[in-house]
ZADO-1210 file (C-alpha; in nm, 4 decimals, padded with zeros to 6 digits):
<atoms>
<atom x="15.7057" y="13.6415" z="14.3640" code="MET" pos="1"/>
<atom x="15.8726" y="13.5042" z="14.0523" code="LEU" pos="2"/>
<atom x="15.7838" y="13.1293" z="13.9701" code="GLY" pos="3"/>
<atom x="15.5068" y="13.1538" z="14.2247" code="HIS" pos="4"/>
<atom x="15.2307" y="12.9128" z="14.1210" code="GLU" pos="5"/>
<atom x="14.8738" y="13.0397" z="14.2111" code="ASP" pos="6"/>
<atom x="14.7510" y="12.7321" z="14.3532" code="THR" pos="7"/>
<atom x="14.3809" y="12.9104" z="14.3986" code="SER" pos="8"/>
<atom x="14.1052" y="12.7240" z="14.2318" code="PRO" pos="9"/>
<atom x="14.0021" y="12.8717" z="13.9106" code="PRO" pos="10"/>
<atom x="13.6784" y="13.0404" z="13.8356" code="GLU" pos="11"/>
<atom x="13.4227" y="12.7824" z="13.7525" code="ARG" pos="12"/>
<atom x="13.2156" y="12.8670" z="13.3915" code="SER" pos="13"/>
<atom x="12.8343" y="12.7913" z="13.4164" code="PRO" pos="14"/>
<atom x="12.7981" y="12.4416" z="13.2452" code="ARG" pos="15"/>
<atom x="12.4761" y="12.3577" z="13.0238" code="SER" pos="16"/>
<atom x="12.3477" y="12.0794" z="13.3205" code="GLY" pos="17"/>
<atom x="12.3985" y="12.3786" z="13.5691" code="ASP" pos="18"/>
<atom x="12.1976" y="12.6017" z="13.3818" code="VAL" pos="19"/>
<atom x="11.9307" y="12.3114" z="13.3114" code="ALA" pos="20"/>
<atom x="11.9230" y="12.2429" z="13.6819" code="ARG" pos="21"/>
<atom x="11.8558" y="12.6151" z="13.7661" code="ASP" pos="22"/>
<atom x="11.5795" y="12.6489" z="13.5206" code="ARG" pos="23"/>
<atom x="11.4220" y="12.3234" z="13.6335" code="GLU" pos="24"/>
<atom x="11.2213" y="12.4585" z="13.9198" code="PRO" pos="25"/>
<atom x="11.1169" y="12.7549" z="13.7092" code="ARG" pos="26"/>
<atom x="10.9915" y="12.5268" z="13.4165" code="ALA" pos="27"/>
<atom x="10.8511" y="12.3180" z="13.7380" code="HIS" pos="28"/>
<atom x="10.6468" y="12.6047" z="13.8543" code="ARG" pos="29"/>
<atom x="10.5174" y="12.7181" z="13.4974" code="THR" pos="30"/>
<atom x="10.3819" y="12.3794" z="13.4399" code="ARG" pos="31"/>
<atom x="10.2602" y="12.3807" z="13.8051" code="HIS" pos="32"/>
<atom x="10.0664" y="12.6743" z="13.7261" code="THR" pos="33"/>
<atom x="09.9324" y="12.5946" z="13.3616" code="ARG" pos="34"/>
<atom x="09.7972" y="12.2909" z="13.5049" code="GLY" pos="35"/>
<atom x="09.5940" y="12.4604" z="13.7700" code="ARG" pos="36"/>
<atom x="09.2336" y="12.5220" z="13.6679" code="LEU" pos="37"/>
<atom x="09.1074" y="12.9178" z="13.6838" code="ASP" pos="38"/>
<atom x="08.8256" y="12.8284" z="13.8680" code="TRP" pos="39"/>
<atom x="08.6912" y="13.2122" z="13.8964" code="PRO" pos="40"/>
<atom x="08.6850" y="13.2131" z="13.4760" code="THR" pos="41"/>
<atom x="08.5327" y="12.8696" z="13.4935" code="ILE" pos="42"/>
<atom x="08.2562" y="12.9371" z="13.6891" code="LEU" pos="43"/>
<atom x="08.1927" y="13.2929" z="13.5008" code="ARG" pos="44"/>
<atom x="08.1505" y="13.1522" z="13.1995" code="ASN" pos="45"/>
<atom x="07.9265" y="12.8866" z="13.3345" code="ILE" pos="46"/>
<atom x="07.6842" y="13.1248" z="13.5108" code="ALA" pos="47"/>
<atom x="07.6842" y="13.3414" z="13.1732" code="LEU" pos="48"/>
<atom x="07.6077" y="13.0367" z="12.9680" code="GLY" pos="49"/>
<atom x="07.3406" y="12.9737" z="13.2061" code="LEU" pos="50"/>
<atom x="07.2064" y="13.3359" z="13.1819" code="ALA" pos="51"/>
<atom x="07.1869" y="13.3102" z="12.7720" code="VAL" pos="52"/>
<atom x="07.0438" y="12.9559" z="12.8160" code="LEU" pos="53"/>
<atom x="06.7580" y="13.0949" z="13.0853" code="ALA" pos="54"/>
<atom x="06.7061" y="13.3888" z="12.8084" code="GLY" pos="55"/>
<atom x="06.6861" y="13.1735" z="12.4935" code="VAL" pos="56"/>
<atom x="06.4283" y="12.9870" z="12.7088" code="TRP" pos="57"/>
<atom x="06.2306" y="13.2704" z="12.8012" code="ALA" pos="58"/>
<atom x="06.1666" y="13.3419" z="12.4565" code="VAL" pos="59"/>
<atom x="06.0059" y="13.0393" z="12.3580" code="PHE" pos="60"/>
<atom x="05.8388" y="12.9475" z="12.6672" code="ASN" pos="61"/>
<atom x="05.7538" y="13.2762" z="12.8366" code="VAL" pos="62"/>
<atom x="05.4500" y="13.4636" z="12.7743" code="ARG" pos="63"/>
<atom x="05.4052" y="13.8280" z="12.9509" code="LEU" pos="64"/>
<atom x="05.0419" y="13.8168" z="13.0592" code="PRO" pos="65"/>
<atom x="04.7648" y="14.0788" z="12.9209" code="SER" pos="66"/>
<atom x="04.7559" y="14.4173" z="13.0112" code="ILE" pos="67"/>
<atom x="04.4597" y="14.3521" z="13.2357" code="ASP" pos="68"/>
<atom x="04.6567" y="14.0875" z="13.4056" code="VAL" pos="69"/>
<atom x="04.9691" y="14.3055" z="13.4717" code="LEU" pos="70"/>
<atom x="04.7505" y="14.5804" z="13.5694" code="GLN" pos="71"/>
<atom x="04.5997" y="14.4090" z="13.8384" code="LYS" pos="72"/>
<atom x="04.9432" y="14.2691" z="13.9863" code="ASP" pos="73"/>
<atom x="05.0699" y="14.5596" z="13.9695" code="ILE" pos="74"/>
<atom x="04.7813" y="14.7393" z="14.1499" code="ALA" pos="75"/>
<atom x="04.7909" y="14.4518" z="14.4161" code="ALA" pos="76"/>
<atom x="05.1526" y="14.5565" z="14.4733" code="ALA" pos="77"/>
<atom x="05.0054" y="14.9046" z="14.6377" code="GLY" pos="78"/>
<atom x="05.2574" y="15.1900" z="14.6491" code="PHE" pos="79"/>
<atom x="05.5596" y="14.9791" z="14.5522" code="TRP" pos="80"/>
<atom x="05.3957" y="14.8851" z="14.2104" code="GLY" pos="81"/>
<atom x="05.6258" y="15.1221" z="14.0168" code="PHE" pos="82"/>
<atom x="05.9045" y="14.9518" z="14.1215" code="GLY" pos="83"/>
<atom x="05.7938" y="14.6220" z="14.0331" code="VAL" pos="84"/>
<atom x="05.6865" y="14.7416" z="13.7043" code="PHE" pos="85"/>
<atom x="06.0304" y="14.9029" z="13.6428" code="ILE" pos="86"/>
<atom x="06.2139" y="14.5855" z="13.7419" code="LEU" pos="87"/>
<atom x="05.9705" y="14.3707" z="13.5734" code="ILE" pos="88"/>
<atom x="06.0360" y="14.5707" z="13.2372" code="TYR" pos="89"/>
<atom x="06.4322" y="14.5639" z="13.2756" code="ALA" pos="90"/>
<atom x="06.4037" y="14.2348" z="13.2510" code="VAL" pos="91"/>
<atom x="06.2148" y="14.2139" z="12.9645" code="VAL" pos="92"/>
<atom x="06.4430" y="14.4584" z="12.7978" code="ALA" pos="93"/>
<atom x="06.7351" y="14.2578" z="12.8623" code="ALA" pos="94"/>
<atom x="06.6076" y="13.9548" z="12.6922" code="THR" pos="95"/>
<atom x="06.4458" y="13.9291" z="12.3318" code="PRO" pos="96"/>
<atom x="06.0915" y="13.9476" z="12.4751" code="ILE" pos="97"/>
<atom x="05.9487" y="14.2501" z="12.3344" code="PRO" pos="98"/>
<atom x="05.8923" y="14.5472" z="12.5563" code="VAL" pos="99"/>
<atom x="05.5663" y="14.6685" z="12.3434" code="THR" pos="100"/>
<atom x="05.3346" y="14.5062" z="12.5958" code="ILE" pos="101"/>
<atom x="05.5344" y="14.6687" z="12.8993" code="MET" pos="102"/>
<atom x="05.5557" y="15.0379" z="12.7615" code="ALA" pos="103"/>
<atom x="05.1679" y="15.0134" z="12.6397" code="THR" pos="104"/>
<atom x="05.0649" y="14.8946" z="12.9844" code="ALA" pos="105"/>
<atom x="05.2690" y="15.1559" z="13.1567" code="GLY" pos="106"/>
<atom x="05.0492" y="15.3996" z="12.9863" code="GLY" pos="107"/>
<atom x="04.7445" y="15.2402" z="13.0645" code="LEU" pos="108"/>
<atom x="04.8460" y="15.1745" z="13.4292" code="ILE" pos="109"/>
<atom x="04.9973" y="15.5446" z="13.5184" code="TYR" pos="110"/>
<atom x="04.8989" y="15.7501" z="13.2527" code="GLY" pos="111"/>
<atom x="05.1554" y="15.9316" z="13.0206" code="LEU" pos="112"/>
<atom x="05.3917" y="16.1464" z="13.2523" code="PRO" pos="113"/>
<atom x="05.4679" y="15.8495" z="13.4776" code="PHE" pos="114"/>
<atom x="05.3842" y="15.5936" z="13.2116" code="GLY" pos="115"/>
<atom x="05.6975" y="15.7522" z="13.0554" code="THR" pos="116"/>
<atom x="05.9222" y="15.8153" z="13.3401" code="LEU" pos="117"/>
<atom x="05.8900" y="15.4688" z="13.4694" code="TRP" pos="118"/>
<atom x="05.9353" y="15.3051" z="13.1590" code="SER" pos="119"/>
<atom x="06.2268" y="15.4762" z="13.0577" code="MET" pos="120"/>
<atom x="06.3571" y="15.3799" z="13.3710" code="ILE" pos="121"/>
<atom x="06.2897" y="14.9875" z="13.3330" code="GLY" pos="122"/>
<atom x="06.3895" y="14.9966" z="12.9475" code="VAL" pos="123"/>
<atom x="06.7373" y="15.1974" z="13.0121" code="VAL" pos="124"/>
<atom x="06.8466" y="14.9744" z="13.3051" code="LEU" pos="125"/>
<atom x="06.7520" y="14.6344" z="13.0834" code="GLY" pos="126"/>
<atom x="06.9335" y="14.7355" z="12.7764" code="CYS" pos="127"/>
<atom x="07.2415" y="14.8395" z="12.9965" code="TRP" pos="128"/>
<atom x="07.1849" y="14.5201" z="13.1589" code="GLY" pos="129"/>
<atom x="07.2197" y="14.3455" z="12.8037" code="GLY" pos="130"/>
<atom x="07.5089" y="14.5539" z="12.7209" code="TYR" pos="131"/>
<atom x="07.7357" y="14.4321" z="12.9611" code="TRP" pos="132"/>
<atom x="07.6146" y="14.0427" z="12.9827" code="ILE" pos="133"/>
<atom x="07.7707" y="14.1235" z="12.5871" code="ALA" pos="134"/>
<atom x="08.0630" y="14.2677" z="12.6967" code="ARG" pos="135"/>
<atom x="08.0861" y="13.9317" z="12.9011" code="ALA" pos="136"/>
<atom x="08.0540" y="13.6935" z="12.6431" code="LEU" pos="137"/>
<atom x="08.2722" y="13.8374" z="12.3896" code="GLY" pos="138"/>
<atom x="08.1837" y="13.9247" z="12.0259" code="ARG" pos="139"/>
<atom x="08.1809" y="13.5772" z="11.8653" code="ASP" pos="140"/>
<atom x="07.9370" y="13.4149" z="12.1336" code="THR" pos="141"/>
<atom x="07.7275" y="13.7376" z="12.0673" code="VAL" pos="142"/>
<atom x="07.7290" y="13.7427" z="11.7331" code="LEU" pos="143"/>
<atom x="07.6232" y="13.3742" z="11.6720" code="LYS" pos="144"/>
<atom x="07.3518" y="13.4519" z="11.9133" code="LEU" pos="145"/>
<atom x="07.2029" y="13.7362" z="11.7781" code="LEU" pos="146"/>
<atom x="07.1111" y="13.5211" z="11.4501" code="GLY" pos="147"/>
<atom x="06.9351" y="13.6600" z="11.1202" code="SER" pos="148"/>
<atom x="07.0259" y="14.0441" z="11.2877" code="HIS" pos="149"/>
<atom x="07.3961" y="13.9544" z="11.3020" code="ALA" pos="150"/>
<atom x="07.4856" y="14.1176" z="10.9708" code="GLU" pos="151"/>
<atom x="07.2453" y="14.4298" z="11.0058" code="SER" pos="152"/>
<atom x="07.4379" y="14.5060" z="11.3470" code="ILE" pos="153"/>
<atom x="07.7804" y="14.4167" z="11.2517" code="GLU" pos="154"/>
<atom x="07.7805" y="14.6553" z="10.9309" code="SER" pos="155"/>
<atom x="07.6134" y="14.9276" z="11.1474" code="ARG" pos="156"/>
<atom x="07.7793" y="14.9140" z="11.5123" code="LEU" pos="157"/>
<atom x="08.1349" y="14.8388" z="11.3859" code="THR" pos="158"/>
<atom x="08.3084" y="15.1476" z="11.4551" code="GLY" pos="159"/>
<atom x="08.0241" y="15.2976" z="11.5122" code="GLY" pos="160"/>
<atom x="07.9208" y="15.5742" z="11.7699" code="GLY" pos="161"/>
<atom x="07.6263" y="15.7716" z="11.8791" code="PHE" pos="162"/>
<atom x="07.4139" y="15.7749" z="11.5587" code="TYR" pos="163"/>
<atom x="07.4800" y="15.4427" z="11.4497" code="ALA" pos="164"/>
<atom x="07.2845" y="15.3234" z="11.7923" code="VAL" pos="165"/>
<atom x="07.0419" y="15.5896" z="11.7760" code="CYS" pos="166"/>
<atom x="06.9601" y="15.4739" z="11.4037" code="THR" pos="167"/>
<atom x="06.9360" y="15.0985" z="11.4718" code="LEU" pos="168"/>
<atom x="06.6969" y="15.2030" z="11.8127" code="ARG" pos="169"/>
<atom x="06.4875" y="15.4041" z="11.6212" code="LEU" pos="170"/>
<atom x="06.4241" y="15.1559" z="11.3182" code="MET" pos="171"/>
<atom x="06.0531" y="15.1092" z="11.3160" code="PRO" pos="172"/>
<atom x="06.0123" y="14.7369" z="11.3888" code="GLY" pos="173"/>
<atom x="06.3553" y="14.6724" z="11.4788" code="PHE" pos="174"/>
<atom x="06.4183" y="14.4919" z="11.8502" code="PRO" pos="175"/>
<atom x="06.5946" y="14.6531" z="12.0990" code="TYR" pos="176"/>
<atom x="06.8246" y="14.3463" z="12.2310" code="TRP" pos="177"/>
<atom x="07.0171" y="14.2942" z="11.9348" code="PRO" pos="178"/>
<atom x="07.1323" y="14.6824" z="11.9559" code="VAL" pos="179"/>
<atom x="07.1696" y="14.5951" z="12.3261" code="ASN" pos="180"/>
<atom x="07.4273" y="14.2924" z="12.2841" code="TYR" pos="181"/>
<atom x="07.5775" y="14.4308" z="11.9481" code="GLY" pos="182"/>
<atom x="07.7071" y="14.7300" z="12.1310" code="SER" pos="183"/>
<atom x="07.8526" y="14.5310" z="12.3901" code="GLY" pos="184"/>
<atom x="08.0123" y="14.2866" z="12.1657" code="ALA" pos="185"/>
<atom x="08.1411" y="14.5481" z="11.9111" code="LEU" pos="186"/>
<atom x="08.3062" y="14.8120" z="12.1469" code="GLY" pos="187"/>
<atom x="08.0632" y="15.0994" z="12.1496" code="ILE" pos="188"/>
<atom x="08.2057" y="15.2778" z="12.4349" code="ASP" pos="189"/>
<atom x="07.9550" y="15.2823" z="12.7670" code="ASN" pos="190"/>
<atom x="07.9021" y="15.6406" z="12.7919" code="ARG" pos="191"/>
<atom x="07.7866" y="15.6604" z="12.4410" code="THR" pos="192"/>
<atom x="07.5668" y="15.3963" z="12.4128" code="PHE" pos="193"/>
<atom x="07.3846" y="15.5061" z="12.7608" code="LEU" pos="194"/>
<atom x="07.3353" y="15.8533" z="12.6232" code="THR" pos="195"/>
<atom x="07.2132" y="15.6963" z="12.2585" code="ALA" pos="196"/>
<atom x="07.0064" y="15.4847" z="12.4769" code="THR" pos="197"/>
<atom x="06.8236" y="15.7666" z="12.6571" code="VAL" pos="198"/>
<atom x="06.8228" y="15.9713" z="12.3491" code="VAL" pos="199"/>
<atom x="06.6743" y="15.7344" z="12.1262" code="SER" pos="200"/>
<atom x="06.4247" y="15.5080" z="12.3298" code="SER" pos="201"/>
<atom x="06.2703" y="15.8208" z="12.4807" code="LEU" pos="202"/>
<atom x="06.0375" y="15.9065" z="12.1406" code="PRO" pos="203"/>
<atom x="05.9492" y="15.4770" z="12.1375" code="GLY" pos="204"/>
<atom x="05.8013" y="15.4694" z="12.4586" code="GLN" pos="205"/>
<atom x="05.6152" y="15.7842" z="12.4472" code="LEU" pos="206"/>
<atom x="05.4570" y="15.6996" z="12.1813" code="SER" pos="207"/>
<atom x="05.3519" y="15.3271" z="12.3128" code="LEU" pos="208"/>
<atom x="05.2694" y="15.4751" z="12.6211" code="VAL" pos="209"/>
<atom x="05.0749" y="15.7598" z="12.4693" code="ALA" pos="210"/>
<atom x="04.9084" y="15.4373" z="12.2846" code="VAL" pos="211"/>
<atom x="04.8506" y="15.2916" z="12.6330" code="GLY" pos="212"/>
<atom x="04.7382" y="15.6478" z="12.8095" code="ALA" pos="213"/>
<atom x="04.4478" y="15.6869" z="12.5144" code="PHE" pos="214"/>
<atom x="04.3332" y="15.3377" z="12.5307" code="ILE" pos="215"/>
<atom x="04.3044" y="15.3799" z="12.9187" code="GLY" pos="216"/>
<atom x="04.0919" y="15.7019" z="12.8475" code="GLU" pos="217"/>
<atom x="04.0329" y="15.8246" z="12.5037" code="PRO" pos="218"/>
<atom x="04.0192" y="16.2114" z="12.4762" code="ASN" pos="219"/>
<atom x="04.0708" y="16.4696" z="12.2179" code="VAL" pos="220"/>
<atom x="04.4746" y="16.5953" z="12.4042" code="PRO" pos="221"/>
<atom x="04.5822" y="16.1623" z="12.4335" code="GLY" pos="222"/>
<atom x="04.5012" y="16.1301" z="12.0875" code="GLY" pos="223"/>
<atom x="04.7187" y="16.4562" z="12.0009" code="ILE" pos="224"/>
<atom x="04.9675" y="16.2939" z="12.1941" code="ALA" pos="225"/>
<atom x="04.9946" y="16.0124" z="11.9864" code="VAL" pos="226"/>
<atom x="05.0045" y="16.1643" z="11.6726" code="GLY" pos="227"/>
<atom x="05.3010" y="16.3783" z="11.7751" code="ILE" pos="228"/>
<atom x="05.4756" y="16.1116" z="11.9445" code="SER" pos="229"/>
<atom x="05.5195" y="15.8870" z="11.6412" code="TRP" pos="230"/>
<atom x="05.5408" y="16.1408" z="11.4210" code="ALA" pos="231"/>
<atom x="05.8652" y="16.2439" z="11.6334" code="LEU" pos="232"/>
<atom x="05.9489" y="15.8887" z="11.6106" code="VAL" pos="233"/>
<atom x="05.9864" y="15.9162" z="11.2392" code="ILE" pos="234"/>
<atom x="06.1338" y="16.2497" z="11.2123" code="THR" pos="235"/>
<atom x="06.4123" y="16.1478" z="11.4636" code="LEU" pos="236"/>
<atom x="06.4800" y="15.8136" z="11.2684" code="THR" pos="237"/>
<atom x="06.5259" y="16.0050" z="10.9608" code="ILE" pos="238"/>
<atom x="06.7533" y="16.2688" z="11.0745" code="ILE" pos="239"/>
<atom x="06.9649" y="16.0038" z="11.2594" code="THR" pos="240"/>
<atom x="07.0177" y="15.7875" z="10.9597" code="MET" pos="241"/>
<atom x="07.0684" y="16.0896" z="10.7560" code="ARG" pos="242"/>
<atom x="07.3531" y="16.1750" z="11.0017" code="ARG" pos="243"/>
<atom x="07.4642" y="15.8436" z="11.0599" code="TRP" pos="244"/>
<atom x="07.5508" y="15.7624" z="10.6872" code="LYS" pos="245"/>
<atom x="07.7275" y="16.1380" z="10.6589" code="ARG" pos="246"/>
<atom x="07.9283" y="16.0324" z="10.9748" code="THR" pos="247"/>
<atom x="08.0148" y="15.7090" z="10.7812" code="ARG" pos="248"/>
<atom x="08.1041" y="15.8846" z="10.4565" code="ASP" pos="249"/>
<atom x="08.3168" y="16.1332" z="10.6016" code="ALA" pos="250"/>
<atom x="08.5128" y="15.8644" z="10.8345" code="GLU" pos="251"/>
<atom x="08.5455" y="15.6443" z="10.4314" code="ALA" pos="252"/>
<atom x="08.6696" y="15.9507" z="10.2499" code="GLY" pos="253"/>
<atom x="08.9493" y="16.0336" z="10.5554" code="ALA" pos="254"/>
<atom x="09.0728" y="15.6773" z="10.5337" code="LYS" pos="255"/>
<atom x="09.2906" y="15.6932" z="10.1860" code="PRO" pos="256"/>
<atom x="09.4208" y="15.9957" z="10.3092" code="GLU" pos="257"/>
<atom x="09.5757" y="15.8826" z="10.6422" code="GLY" pos="258"/>
<atom x="09.6586" y="15.5506" z="10.4593" code="ASP" pos="259"/>
<atom x="09.8238" y="15.6831" z="10.1939" code="ALA" pos="260"/>
<atom x="10.2493" y="15.6895" z="10.2188" code="PRO" pos="261"/>
<atom x="10.4176" y="15.9585" z="10.2529" code="GLU" pos="262"/>
<atom x="10.6187" y="16.1311" z="09.9653" code="ALA" pos="263"/>
<atom x="10.9679" y="16.1488" z="10.0070" code="HIS" pos="264"/>
</atoms>
């Protein structure tokens, strides 16, 4: 009707004060969430820190017994002696303690075939354990722990793959543990790491086990096995190093083409 006034209350637009009040509970919840401690993460980091400290302590304070003592202790375990051997080997391989004495003891105690088998199981389990510890610790922490090995590991494993792991694993005198930790921290794929570890550890383990078997029972076949295994280590080291360099150079040569701007 003409002249009729609309008496309904006008729609109320939100004011800044109302918006602030609406947002206040959400902001309060955010502050409350941020204020809460993430106990699982804290406890996990504490556990990892204690594990690292225990490993460092073991390097400077724990000394593996002689081969004779190891032989007696494992023999005392009876049928399950091989399980004890594998467990000890895995722990050693996961720490900076050298694995040489364990592989040599494997050959002395079990002979060449079974000594190589048990040694391979132990060393692969230990290397894999070190790999996952490094994945949990992260790049920066691991590089600090690697110390003098950090530069060699970072230059070879950053962006590396199968041949990079094999090359470091086969290098004479280069310890296992920096390769394990470096591979985990620098992003080497789990399957690639395991495959490269099995392939590249076998020659070294075979050569050390052969030495132990020859010490236990010196004979011509044992001496031949020692010579062949060490020749295999040297040959595979040369092959993998060449393959790794070839792969690295090919990737370096492909980068400028990929990074070059497109022509318009």
